[in-house]
mmCIF file of the N, C-alpha and C atoms, coordinates in Angstrom:
data_MODEL
# 
_entry.id   MODEL 
# 
loop_
_atom_site.group_PDB 
_atom_site.id 
_atom_site.type_symbol 
_atom_site.label_atom_id 
_atom_site.label_alt_id 
_atom_site.label_comp_id 
_atom_site.label_asym_id 
_atom_site.label_entity_id 
_atom_site.label_seq_id 
_atom_site.pdbx_PDB_ins_code 
_atom_site.Cartn_x 
_atom_site.Cartn_y 
_atom_site.Cartn_z 
_atom_site.occupancy 
_atom_site.B_iso_or_equiv 
_atom_site.pdbx_formal_charge 
_atom_site.auth_seq_id 
_atom_site.auth_comp_id 
_atom_site.auth_asym_id 
_atom_site.auth_atom_id 
_atom_site.pdbx_PDB_model_num 
ATOM 1   N N  . MET A 1 1  ? 10.811  -29.684 -76.726 1.00 0.00 ? 1  MET A N  1 
ATOM 2   C CA . MET A 1 1  ? 9.511   -28.919 -74.987 1.00 0.00 ? 1  MET A CA 1 
ATOM 3   C C  . MET A 1 1  ? 10.033  -29.628 -74.015 1.00 0.00 ? 1  MET A C  1 
ATOM 4   N N  . ASP A 1 2  ? 10.274  -29.017 -72.946 1.00 0.00 ? 2  ASP A N  1 
ATOM 5   C CA . ASP A 1 2  ? 10.822  -29.898 -71.626 1.00 0.00 ? 2  ASP A CA 1 
ATOM 6   C C  . ASP A 1 2  ? 9.826   -30.111 -70.907 1.00 0.00 ? 2  ASP A C  1 
ATOM 7   N N  . THR A 1 3  ? 9.668   -31.303 -70.573 1.00 0.00 ? 3  THR A N  1 
ATOM 8   C CA . THR A 1 3  ? 8.208   -31.504 -70.264 1.00 0.00 ? 3  THR A CA 1 
ATOM 9   C C  . THR A 1 3  ? 8.705   -31.859 -68.113 1.00 0.00 ? 3  THR A C  1 
ATOM 10  N N  . ILE A 1 4  ? 8.187   -31.426 -67.363 1.00 0.00 ? 4  ILE A N  1 
ATOM 11  C CA . ILE A 1 4  ? 8.592   -31.093 -66.074 1.00 0.00 ? 4  ILE A CA 1 
ATOM 12  C C  . ILE A 1 4  ? 7.975   -32.550 -65.660 1.00 0.00 ? 4  ILE A C  1 
ATOM 13  N N  . ARG A 1 5  ? 8.453   -33.057 -65.294 1.00 0.00 ? 5  ARG A N  1 
ATOM 14  C CA . ARG A 1 5  ? 8.104   -34.823 -64.275 1.00 0.00 ? 5  ARG A CA 1 
ATOM 15  C C  . ARG A 1 5  ? 8.600   -34.131 -63.112 1.00 0.00 ? 5  ARG A C  1 
ATOM 16  N N  . PRO A 1 6  ? 8.506   -34.004 -61.905 1.00 0.00 ? 6  PRO A N  1 
ATOM 17  C CA . PRO A 1 6  ? 8.305   -34.852 -60.570 1.00 0.00 ? 6  PRO A CA 1 
ATOM 18  C C  . PRO A 1 6  ? 7.731   -35.202 -60.030 1.00 0.00 ? 6  PRO A C  1 
ATOM 19  N N  . GLU A 1 7  ? 8.922   -36.559 -58.979 1.00 0.00 ? 7  GLU A N  1 
ATOM 20  C CA . GLU A 1 7  ? 9.107   -36.759 -58.280 1.00 0.00 ? 7  GLU A CA 1 
ATOM 21  C C  . GLU A 1 7  ? 8.114   -37.390 -56.981 1.00 0.00 ? 7  GLU A C  1 
ATOM 22  N N  . LEU A 1 8  ? 7.178   -38.133 -57.714 1.00 0.00 ? 8  LEU A N  1 
ATOM 23  C CA . LEU A 1 8  ? 5.775   -38.028 -56.800 1.00 0.00 ? 8  LEU A CA 1 
ATOM 24  C C  . LEU A 1 8  ? 6.041   -39.061 -55.973 1.00 0.00 ? 8  LEU A C  1 
ATOM 25  N N  . GLU A 1 9  ? 5.685   -39.098 -54.421 1.00 0.00 ? 9  GLU A N  1 
ATOM 26  C CA . GLU A 1 9  ? 5.642   -39.880 -53.235 1.00 0.00 ? 9  GLU A CA 1 
ATOM 27  C C  . GLU A 1 9  ? 4.527   -40.144 -52.096 1.00 0.00 ? 9  GLU A C  1 
ATOM 28  N N  . ILE A 1 10 ? 3.480   -41.063 -52.642 1.00 0.00 ? 10 ILE A N  1 
ATOM 29  C CA . ILE A 1 10 ? 2.570   -41.119 -52.248 1.00 0.00 ? 10 ILE A CA 1 
ATOM 30  C C  . ILE A 1 10 ? 3.109   -42.446 -51.129 1.00 0.00 ? 10 ILE A C  1 
ATOM 31  N N  . ASP A 1 11 ? 1.541   -41.685 -50.433 1.00 0.00 ? 11 ASP A N  1 
ATOM 32  C CA . ASP A 1 11 ? 2.453   -42.916 -48.539 1.00 0.00 ? 11 ASP A CA 1 
ATOM 33  C C  . ASP A 1 11 ? 1.664   -44.280 -49.739 1.00 0.00 ? 11 ASP A C  1 
ATOM 34  N N  . GLY A 1 12 ? 2.446   -45.735 -49.560 1.00 0.00 ? 12 GLY A N  1 
ATOM 35  C CA . GLY A 1 12 ? 1.786   -46.565 -49.658 1.00 0.00 ? 12 GLY A CA 1 
ATOM 36  C C  . GLY A 1 12 ? 1.150   -47.275 -49.017 1.00 0.00 ? 12 GLY A C  1 
ATOM 37  N N  . ALA A 1 13 ? 1.052   -46.713 -47.818 1.00 0.00 ? 13 ALA A N  1 
ATOM 38  C CA . ALA A 1 13 ? 0.262   -47.638 -46.751 1.00 0.00 ? 13 ALA A CA 1 
ATOM 39  C C  . ALA A 1 13 ? -1.062  -47.222 -47.212 1.00 0.00 ? 13 ALA A C  1 
ATOM 40  N N  . LEU A 1 14 ? -1.232  -45.691 -47.474 1.00 0.00 ? 14 LEU A N  1 
ATOM 41  C CA . LEU A 1 14 ? -2.866  -45.341 -48.320 1.00 0.00 ? 14 LEU A CA 1 
ATOM 42  C C  . LEU A 1 14 ? -2.715  -46.044 -49.313 1.00 0.00 ? 14 LEU A C  1 
ATOM 43  N N  . VAL A 1 15 ? -2.418  -45.672 -50.505 1.00 0.00 ? 15 VAL A N  1 
ATOM 44  C CA . VAL A 1 15 ? -2.676  -47.196 -51.356 1.00 0.00 ? 15 VAL A CA 1 
ATOM 45  C C  . VAL A 1 15 ? -3.103  -48.297 -51.567 1.00 0.00 ? 15 VAL A C  1 
ATOM 46  N N  . ALA A 1 16 ? -2.042  -48.875 -50.580 1.00 0.00 ? 16 ALA A N  1 
ATOM 47  C CA . ALA A 1 16 ? -2.480  -50.480 -50.196 1.00 0.00 ? 16 ALA A CA 1 
ATOM 48  C C  . ALA A 1 16 ? -4.134  -50.636 -49.632 1.00 0.00 ? 16 ALA A C  1 
ATOM 49  N N  . ARG A 1 17 ? -4.004  -49.705 -48.907 1.00 0.00 ? 17 ARG A N  1 
ATOM 50  C CA . ARG A 1 17 ? -5.557  -49.459 -47.742 1.00 0.00 ? 17 ARG A CA 1 
ATOM 51  C C  . ARG A 1 17 ? -6.439  -49.077 -49.019 1.00 0.00 ? 17 ARG A C  1 
ATOM 52  N N  . ALA A 1 18 ? -6.785  -48.356 -49.595 1.00 0.00 ? 18 ALA A N  1 
ATOM 53  C CA . ALA A 1 18 ? -7.798  -47.993 -51.137 1.00 0.00 ? 18 ALA A CA 1 
ATOM 54  C C  . ALA A 1 18 ? -7.698  -49.565 -52.053 1.00 0.00 ? 18 ALA A C  1 
ATOM 55  N N  . MET A 1 19 ? -6.761  -50.467 -52.322 1.00 0.00 ? 19 MET A N  1 
ATOM 56  C CA . MET A 1 19 ? -6.726  -51.310 -53.204 1.00 0.00 ? 19 MET A CA 1 
ATOM 57  C C  . MET A 1 19 ? -7.347  -52.671 -52.080 1.00 0.00 ? 19 MET A C  1 
ATOM 58  N N  . GLY A 1 20 ? -7.540  -52.564 -50.929 1.00 0.00 ? 20 GLY A N  1 
ATOM 59  C CA . GLY A 1 20 ? -7.708  -53.664 -50.647 1.00 0.00 ? 20 GLY A CA 1 
ATOM 60  C C  . GLY A 1 20 ? -6.752  -54.558 -50.277 1.00 0.00 ? 20 GLY A C  1 
ATOM 61  N N  . LEU A 1 21 ? -5.855  -53.958 -49.549 1.00 0.00 ? 21 LEU A N  1 
ATOM 62  C CA . LEU A 1 21 ? -4.309  -54.874 -49.640 1.00 0.00 ? 21 LEU A CA 1 
ATOM 63  C C  . LEU A 1 21 ? -3.497  -54.473 -48.828 1.00 0.00 ? 21 LEU A C  1 
ATOM 64  N N  . ASP A 1 22 ? -2.610  -55.406 -48.223 1.00 0.00 ? 22 ASP A N  1 
ATOM 65  C CA . ASP A 1 22 ? -1.651  -55.235 -47.055 1.00 0.00 ? 22 ASP A CA 1 
ATOM 66  C C  . ASP A 1 22 ? -0.702  -54.684 -47.505 1.00 0.00 ? 22 ASP A C  1 
ATOM 67  N N  . VAL A 1 23 ? 0.157   -53.983 -46.755 1.00 0.00 ? 23 VAL A N  1 
ATOM 68  C CA . VAL A 1 23 ? 0.996   -53.093 -47.184 1.00 0.00 ? 23 VAL A CA 1 
ATOM 69  C C  . VAL A 1 23 ? 2.512   -54.083 -48.150 1.00 0.00 ? 23 VAL A C  1 
ATOM 70  N N  . ALA A 1 24 ? 2.079   -55.404 -47.547 1.00 0.00 ? 24 ALA A N  1 
ATOM 71  C CA . ALA A 1 24 ? 3.832   -56.158 -48.100 1.00 0.00 ? 24 ALA A CA 1 
ATOM 72  C C  . ALA A 1 24 ? 3.500   -56.385 -49.292 1.00 0.00 ? 24 ALA A C  1 
ATOM 73  N N  . ALA A 1 25 ? 1.730   -56.967 -49.584 1.00 0.00 ? 25 ALA A N  1 
ATOM 74  C CA . ALA A 1 25 ? 1.307   -57.558 -50.754 1.00 0.00 ? 25 ALA A CA 1 
ATOM 75  C C  . ALA A 1 25 ? 1.577   -56.025 -51.925 1.00 0.00 ? 25 ALA A C  1 
ATOM 76  N N  . PHE A 1 26 ? 0.981   -55.351 -51.441 1.00 0.00 ? 26 PHE A N  1 
ATOM 77  C CA . PHE A 1 26 ? 1.088   -53.818 -52.085 1.00 0.00 ? 26 PHE A CA 1 
ATOM 78  C C  . PHE A 1 26 ? 2.865   -54.170 -52.609 1.00 0.00 ? 26 PHE A C  1 
ATOM 79  N N  . ARG A 1 27 ? 3.019   -53.657 -51.559 1.00 0.00 ? 27 ARG A N  1 
ATOM 80  C CA . ARG A 1 27 ? 4.644   -53.529 -51.638 1.00 0.00 ? 27 ARG A CA 1 
ATOM 81  C C  . ARG A 1 27 ? 5.960   -54.325 -53.316 1.00 0.00 ? 27 ARG A C  1 
ATOM 82  N N  . GLN A 1 28 ? 5.085   -56.202 -52.815 1.00 0.00 ? 28 GLN A N  1 
ATOM 83  C CA . GLN A 1 28 ? 5.779   -57.101 -53.232 1.00 0.00 ? 28 GLN A CA 1 
ATOM 84  C C  . GLN A 1 28 ? 5.069   -56.408 -54.895 1.00 0.00 ? 28 GLN A C  1 
ATOM 85  N N  . LEU A 1 29 ? 3.519   -57.226 -54.833 1.00 0.00 ? 29 LEU A N  1 
ATOM 86  C CA . LEU A 1 29 ? 3.180   -56.056 -56.774 1.00 0.00 ? 29 LEU A CA 1 
ATOM 87  C C  . LEU A 1 29 ? 3.329   -55.148 -56.755 1.00 0.00 ? 29 LEU A C  1 
ATOM 88  N N  . MET A 1 30 ? 4.035   -53.988 -56.817 1.00 0.00 ? 30 MET A N  1 
ATOM 89  C CA . MET A 1 30 ? 4.863   -53.093 -57.103 1.00 0.00 ? 30 MET A CA 1 
ATOM 90  C C  . MET A 1 30 ? 6.212   -53.641 -57.487 1.00 0.00 ? 30 MET A C  1 
ATOM 91  N N  . ASP A 1 31 ? 6.990   -54.166 -56.692 1.00 0.00 ? 31 ASP A N  1 
ATOM 92  C CA . ASP A 1 31 ? 8.246   -54.430 -57.348 1.00 0.00 ? 31 ASP A CA 1 
ATOM 93  C C  . ASP A 1 31 ? 8.066   -54.885 -58.496 1.00 0.00 ? 31 ASP A C  1 
ATOM 94  N N  . ASP A 1 32 ? 7.405   -56.598 -58.010 1.00 0.00 ? 32 ASP A N  1 
ATOM 95  C CA . ASP A 1 32 ? 7.228   -57.419 -59.660 1.00 0.00 ? 32 ASP A CA 1 
ATOM 96  C C  . ASP A 1 32 ? 6.077   -56.220 -60.488 1.00 0.00 ? 32 ASP A C  1 
ATOM 97  N N  . GLY A 1 33 ? 5.746   -55.798 -61.132 1.00 0.00 ? 33 GLY A N  1 
ATOM 98  C CA . GLY A 1 33 ? 5.590   -54.925 -61.847 1.00 0.00 ? 33 GLY A CA 1 
ATOM 99  C C  . GLY A 1 33 ? 3.931   -55.388 -62.900 1.00 0.00 ? 33 GLY A C  1 
ATOM 100 N N  . LYS A 1 34 ? 3.776   -55.513 -61.606 1.00 0.00 ? 34 LYS A N  1 
ATOM 101 C CA . LYS A 1 34 ? 2.069   -56.480 -61.409 1.00 0.00 ? 34 LYS A CA 1 
ATOM 102 C C  . LYS A 1 34 ? 0.904   -54.970 -61.428 1.00 0.00 ? 34 LYS A C  1 
ATOM 103 N N  . ILE A 1 35 ? 1.491   -54.010 -60.748 1.00 0.00 ? 35 ILE A N  1 
ATOM 104 C CA . ILE A 1 35 ? 0.596   -52.657 -59.907 1.00 0.00 ? 35 ILE A CA 1 
ATOM 105 C C  . ILE A 1 35 ? 0.860   -51.685 -61.618 1.00 0.00 ? 35 ILE A C  1 
ATOM 106 N N  . THR A 1 36 ? 0.176   -51.068 -61.759 1.00 0.00 ? 36 THR A N  1 
ATOM 107 C CA . THR A 1 36 ? 0.388   -49.918 -63.439 1.00 0.00 ? 36 THR A CA 1 
ATOM 108 C C  . THR A 1 36 ? -0.147  -48.605 -62.315 1.00 0.00 ? 36 THR A C  1 
ATOM 109 N N  . VAL A 1 37 ? 0.945   -48.054 -62.667 1.00 0.00 ? 37 VAL A N  1 
ATOM 110 C CA . VAL A 1 37 ? 0.476   -46.413 -62.591 1.00 0.00 ? 37 VAL A CA 1 
ATOM 111 C C  . VAL A 1 37 ? 0.288   -45.417 -63.425 1.00 0.00 ? 37 VAL A C  1 
ATOM 112 N N  . LEU A 1 38 ? -1.016  -44.226 -63.271 1.00 0.00 ? 38 LEU A N  1 
ATOM 113 C CA . LEU A 1 38 ? -0.550  -44.144 -64.804 1.00 0.00 ? 38 LEU A CA 1 
ATOM 114 C C  . LEU A 1 38 ? -0.524  -41.746 -63.189 1.00 0.00 ? 38 LEU A C  1 
ATOM 115 N N  . CYS A 1 39 ? -0.377  -41.521 -64.032 1.00 0.00 ? 39 CYS A N  1 
ATOM 116 C CA . CYS A 1 39 ? 0.070   -40.302 -63.553 1.00 0.00 ? 39 CYS A CA 1 
ATOM 117 C C  . CYS A 1 39 ? -0.268  -39.059 -63.969 1.00 0.00 ? 39 CYS A C  1 
ATOM 118 N N  . GLU A 1 40 ? -1.104  -38.249 -64.039 1.00 0.00 ? 40 GLU A N  1 
ATOM 119 C CA . GLU A 1 40 ? -1.783  -36.968 -65.350 1.00 0.00 ? 40 GLU A CA 1 
ATOM 120 C C  . GLU A 1 40 ? -1.601  -35.503 -64.265 1.00 0.00 ? 40 GLU A C  1 
ATOM 121 N N  . ARG A 1 41 ? -1.188  -34.721 -65.334 1.00 0.00 ? 41 ARG A N  1 
ATOM 122 C CA . ARG A 1 41 ? -0.820  -33.450 -64.636 1.00 0.00 ? 41 ARG A CA 1 
ATOM 123 C C  . ARG A 1 41 ? -1.939  -32.483 -65.137 1.00 0.00 ? 41 ARG A C  1 
ATOM 124 N N  . GLY A 1 42 ? -2.462  -31.987 -63.350 1.00 0.00 ? 42 GLY A N  1 
ATOM 125 C CA . GLY A 1 42 ? -3.382  -31.066 -63.524 1.00 0.00 ? 42 GLY A CA 1 
ATOM 126 C C  . GLY A 1 42 ? -2.721  -29.322 -64.586 1.00 0.00 ? 42 GLY A C  1 
ATOM 127 N N  . THR A 1 43 ? -4.437  -28.883 -65.257 1.00 0.00 ? 43 THR A N  1 
ATOM 128 C CA . THR A 1 43 ? -3.975  -28.140 -66.311 1.00 0.00 ? 43 THR A CA 1 
ATOM 129 C C  . THR A 1 43 ? -5.411  -26.871 -65.746 1.00 0.00 ? 43 THR A C  1 
ATOM 130 N N  . GLY A 1 44 ? -5.152  -25.788 -66.391 1.00 0.00 ? 44 GLY A N  1 
ATOM 131 C CA . GLY A 1 44 ? -5.857  -24.881 -65.974 1.00 0.00 ? 44 GLY A CA 1 
ATOM 132 C C  . GLY A 1 44 ? -6.556  -24.230 -64.498 1.00 0.00 ? 44 GLY A C  1 
ATOM 133 N N  . GLU A 1 45 ? -7.240  -24.835 -63.843 1.00 0.00 ? 45 GLU A N  1 
ATOM 134 C CA . GLU A 1 45 ? -7.811  -24.442 -62.483 1.00 0.00 ? 45 GLU A CA 1 
ATOM 135 C C  . GLU A 1 45 ? -6.844  -25.635 -61.905 1.00 0.00 ? 45 GLU A C  1 
ATOM 136 N N  . ASP A 1 46 ? -5.930  -26.605 -62.091 1.00 0.00 ? 46 ASP A N  1 
ATOM 137 C CA . ASP A 1 46 ? -5.740  -28.076 -61.310 1.00 0.00 ? 46 ASP A CA 1 
ATOM 138 C C  . ASP A 1 46 ? -4.775  -27.539 -61.465 1.00 0.00 ? 46 ASP A C  1 
ATOM 139 N N  . ALA A 1 47 ? -4.132  -26.880 -61.920 1.00 0.00 ? 47 ALA A N  1 
ATOM 140 C CA . ALA A 1 47 ? -2.637  -26.418 -62.385 1.00 0.00 ? 47 ALA A CA 1 
ATOM 141 C C  . ALA A 1 47 ? -1.629  -26.769 -60.779 1.00 0.00 ? 47 ALA A C  1 
ATOM 142 N N  . GLY A 1 48 ? -0.375  -27.257 -60.848 1.00 0.00 ? 48 GLY A N  1 
ATOM 143 C CA . GLY A 1 48 ? -0.265  -28.010 -59.414 1.00 0.00 ? 48 GLY A CA 1 
ATOM 144 C C  . GLY A 1 48 ? -0.339  -28.810 -58.703 1.00 0.00 ? 48 GLY A C  1 
ATOM 145 N N  . THR A 1 49 ? -1.435  -29.799 -59.336 1.00 0.00 ? 49 THR A N  1 
ATOM 146 C CA . THR A 1 49 ? -1.755  -30.484 -58.957 1.00 0.00 ? 49 THR A CA 1 
ATOM 147 C C  . THR A 1 49 ? -1.782  -32.061 -60.000 1.00 0.00 ? 49 THR A C  1 
ATOM 148 N N  . TRP A 1 50 ? -1.258  -33.145 -59.166 1.00 0.00 ? 50 TRP A N  1 
ATOM 149 C CA . TRP A 1 50 ? -1.247  -33.904 -60.058 1.00 0.00 ? 50 TRP A CA 1 
ATOM 150 C C  . TRP A 1 50 ? -2.614  -35.477 -59.882 1.00 0.00 ? 50 TRP A C  1 
ATOM 151 N N  . ARG A 1 51 ? -3.088  -36.681 -61.287 1.00 0.00 ? 51 ARG A N  1 
ATOM 152 C CA . ARG A 1 51 ? -3.750  -37.613 -60.401 1.00 0.00 ? 51 ARG A CA 1 
ATOM 153 C C  . ARG A 1 51 ? -3.208  -38.629 -60.997 1.00 0.00 ? 51 ARG A C  1 
ATOM 154 N N  . ALA A 1 52 ? -3.126  -39.686 -59.654 1.00 0.00 ? 52 ALA A N  1 
ATOM 155 C CA . ALA A 1 52 ? -2.396  -40.738 -59.801 1.00 0.00 ? 52 ALA A CA 1 
ATOM 156 C C  . ALA A 1 52 ? -3.146  -41.311 -59.588 1.00 0.00 ? 52 ALA A C  1 
ATOM 157 N N  . SER A 1 53 ? -3.661  -42.324 -60.536 1.00 0.00 ? 53 SER A N  1 
ATOM 158 C CA . SER A 1 53 ? -4.231  -43.541 -60.112 1.00 0.00 ? 53 SER A CA 1 
ATOM 159 C C  . SER A 1 53 ? -3.825  -45.331 -60.265 1.00 0.00 ? 53 SER A C  1 
ATOM 160 N N  . PHE A 1 54 ? -3.602  -46.319 -59.424 1.00 0.00 ? 54 PHE A N  1 
ATOM 161 C CA . PHE A 1 54 ? -2.731  -47.572 -59.450 1.00 0.00 ? 54 PHE A CA 1 
ATOM 162 C C  . PHE A 1 54 ? -3.568  -48.655 -60.124 1.00 0.00 ? 54 PHE A C  1 
ATOM 163 N N  . TYR A 1 55 ? -3.399  -48.962 -60.335 1.00 0.00 ? 55 TYR A N  1 
ATOM 164 C CA . TYR A 1 55 ? -4.333  -50.196 -61.377 1.00 0.00 ? 55 TYR A CA 1 
ATOM 165 C C  . TYR A 1 55 ? -3.697  -51.766 -61.067 1.00 0.00 ? 55 TYR A C  1 
ATOM 166 N N  . TYR A 1 56 ? -4.357  -52.569 -60.212 1.00 0.00 ? 56 TYR A N  1 
ATOM 167 C CA . TYR A 1 56 ? -4.089  -53.916 -60.600 1.00 0.00 ? 56 TYR A CA 1 
ATOM 168 C C  . TYR A 1 56 ? -5.157  -55.142 -60.387 1.00 0.00 ? 56 TYR A C  1 
ATOM 169 N N  . GLY A 1 57 ? -5.774  -55.904 -61.132 1.00 0.00 ? 57 GLY A N  1 
ATOM 170 C CA . GLY A 1 57 ? -6.513  -56.626 -61.960 1.00 0.00 ? 57 GLY A CA 1 
ATOM 171 C C  . GLY A 1 57 ? -7.372  -55.780 -61.943 1.00 0.00 ? 57 GLY A C  1 
ATOM 172 N N  . GLY A 1 58 ? -8.566  -55.604 -61.552 1.00 0.00 ? 58 GLY A N  1 
ATOM 173 C CA . GLY A 1 58 ? -10.086 -54.874 -61.448 1.00 0.00 ? 58 GLY A CA 1 
ATOM 174 C C  . GLY A 1 58 ? -10.425 -53.550 -60.578 1.00 0.00 ? 58 GLY A C  1 
ATOM 175 N N  . ARG A 1 59 ? -8.838  -53.997 -59.900 1.00 0.00 ? 59 ARG A N  1 
ATOM 176 C CA . ARG A 1 59 ? -8.597  -52.461 -58.570 1.00 0.00 ? 59 ARG A CA 1 
ATOM 177 C C  . ARG A 1 59 ? -8.066  -51.020 -59.711 1.00 0.00 ? 59 ARG A C  1 
ATOM 178 N N  . ARG A 1 60 ? -8.944  -50.043 -58.549 1.00 0.00 ? 60 ARG A N  1 
ATOM 179 C CA . ARG A 1 60 ? -8.367  -49.155 -58.974 1.00 0.00 ? 60 ARG A CA 1 
ATOM 180 C C  . ARG A 1 60 ? -8.380  -47.902 -57.782 1.00 0.00 ? 60 ARG A C  1 
ATOM 181 N N  . ALA A 1 61 ? -6.579  -46.771 -57.524 1.00 0.00 ? 61 ALA A N  1 
ATOM 182 C CA . ALA A 1 61 ? -7.407  -46.471 -56.511 1.00 0.00 ? 61 ALA A CA 1 
ATOM 183 C C  . ALA A 1 61 ? -7.000  -45.270 -57.078 1.00 0.00 ? 61 ALA A C  1 
ATOM 184 N N  . ARG A 1 62 ? -6.689  -44.217 -56.456 1.00 0.00 ? 62 ARG A N  1 
ATOM 185 C CA . ARG A 1 62 ? -6.704  -42.775 -57.461 1.00 0.00 ? 62 ARG A CA 1 
ATOM 186 C C  . ARG A 1 62 ? -7.403  -41.465 -56.490 1.00 0.00 ? 62 ARG A C  1 
ATOM 187 N N  . PHE A 1 63 ? -5.776  -40.877 -56.809 1.00 0.00 ? 63 PHE A N  1 
ATOM 188 C CA . PHE A 1 63 ? -5.378  -39.568 -55.572 1.00 0.00 ? 63 PHE A CA 1 
ATOM 189 C C  . PHE A 1 63 ? -5.100  -38.733 -56.200 1.00 0.00 ? 63 PHE A C  1 
ATOM 190 N N  . VAL A 1 64 ? -5.836  -37.738 -56.146 1.00 0.00 ? 64 VAL A N  1 
ATOM 191 C CA . VAL A 1 64 ? -5.097  -35.487 -56.432 1.00 0.00 ? 64 VAL A CA 1 
ATOM 192 C C  . VAL A 1 64 ? -4.151  -35.473 -55.485 1.00 0.00 ? 64 VAL A C  1 
ATOM 193 N N  . VAL A 1 65 ? -3.351  -35.305 -55.780 1.00 0.00 ? 65 VAL A N  1 
ATOM 194 C CA . VAL A 1 65 ? -2.260  -34.491 -54.929 1.00 0.00 ? 65 VAL A CA 1 
ATOM 195 C C  . VAL A 1 65 ? -2.024  -33.880 -54.967 1.00 0.00 ? 65 VAL A C  1 
ATOM 196 N N  . ASP A 1 66 ? -0.689  -32.674 -54.358 1.00 0.00 ? 66 ASP A N  1 
ATOM 197 C CA . ASP A 1 66 ? -0.554  -31.483 -54.680 1.00 0.00 ? 66 ASP A CA 1 
ATOM 198 C C  . ASP A 1 66 ? 1.263   -31.730 -55.137 1.00 0.00 ? 66 ASP A C  1 
ATOM 199 N N  . ALA A 1 67 ? 2.299   -31.325 -55.726 1.00 0.00 ? 67 ALA A N  1 
ATOM 200 C CA . ALA A 1 67 ? 3.644   -31.550 -56.187 1.00 0.00 ? 67 ALA A CA 1 
ATOM 201 C C  . ALA A 1 67 ? 4.852   -32.336 -54.824 1.00 0.00 ? 67 ALA A C  1 
ATOM 202 N N  . GLN A 1 68 ? 4.166   -31.969 -53.701 1.00 0.00 ? 68 GLN A N  1 
ATOM 203 C CA . GLN A 1 68 ? 5.056   -33.080 -52.825 1.00 0.00 ? 68 GLN A CA 1 
ATOM 204 C C  . GLN A 1 68 ? 3.696   -34.788 -52.389 1.00 0.00 ? 68 GLN A C  1 
ATOM 205 N N  . GLY A 1 69 ? 2.929   -34.749 -53.431 1.00 0.00 ? 69 GLY A N  1 
ATOM 206 C CA . GLY A 1 69 ? 2.214   -35.768 -53.036 1.00 0.00 ? 69 GLY A CA 1 
ATOM 207 C C  . GLY A 1 69 ? 1.643   -35.997 -51.900 1.00 0.00 ? 69 GLY A C  1 
ATOM 208 N N  . ASN A 1 70 ? 1.491   -35.146 -51.337 1.00 0.00 ? 70 ASN A N  1 
ATOM 209 C CA . ASN A 1 70 ? 0.118   -34.630 -50.695 1.00 0.00 ? 70 ASN A CA 1 
ATOM 210 C C  . ASN A 1 70 ? -1.252  -35.072 -51.452 1.00 0.00 ? 70 ASN A C  1 
ATOM 211 N N  . PRO A 1 71 ? -2.153  -36.368 -50.452 1.00 0.00 ? 71 PRO A N  1 
ATOM 212 C CA . PRO A 1 71 ? -2.953  -36.369 -51.365 1.00 0.00 ? 71 PRO A CA 1 
ATOM 213 C C  . PRO A 1 71 ? -4.298  -34.945 -51.084 1.00 0.00 ? 71 PRO A C  1 
ATOM 214 N N  . LEU A 1 72 ? -5.307  -34.509 -51.521 1.00 0.00 ? 72 LEU A N  1 
ATOM 215 C CA . LEU A 1 72 ? -6.034  -33.241 -51.248 1.00 0.00 ? 72 LEU A CA 1 
ATOM 216 C C  . LEU A 1 72 ? -7.024  -33.293 -51.251 1.00 0.00 ? 72 LEU A C  1 
ATOM 217 N N  . ALA A 1 73 ? -8.227  -33.102 -50.523 1.00 0.00 ? 73 ALA A N  1 
ATOM 218 C CA . ALA A 1 73 ? -9.365  -33.073 -49.906 1.00 0.00 ? 73 ALA A CA 1 
ATOM 219 C C  . ALA A 1 73 ? -10.520 -32.982 -51.376 1.00 0.00 ? 73 ALA A C  1 
ATOM 220 N N  . GLY A 1 74 ? -11.575 -33.967 -52.032 1.00 0.00 ? 74 GLY A N  1 
ATOM 221 C CA . GLY A 1 74 ? -11.646 -33.732 -52.963 1.00 0.00 ? 74 GLY A CA 1 
ATOM 222 C C  . GLY A 1 74 ? -12.895 -33.996 -53.569 1.00 0.00 ? 74 GLY A C  1 
# 
């Protein structure tokens, strides 16, 4: 079975702000593999959306986005 995995891009400044980090620190932590990301595909009435969760230490930033990575109000 083929799994569709679009390449989602979420604005790093948005994620950094939500995690209480400046953009440069966020990018360095991502480059160093210190921030982990979990991306989940919506099903049923949530089909066509994705939930991206970013984790660093005890911090978490979670976004529901469309297939282009645009955050959705929720």
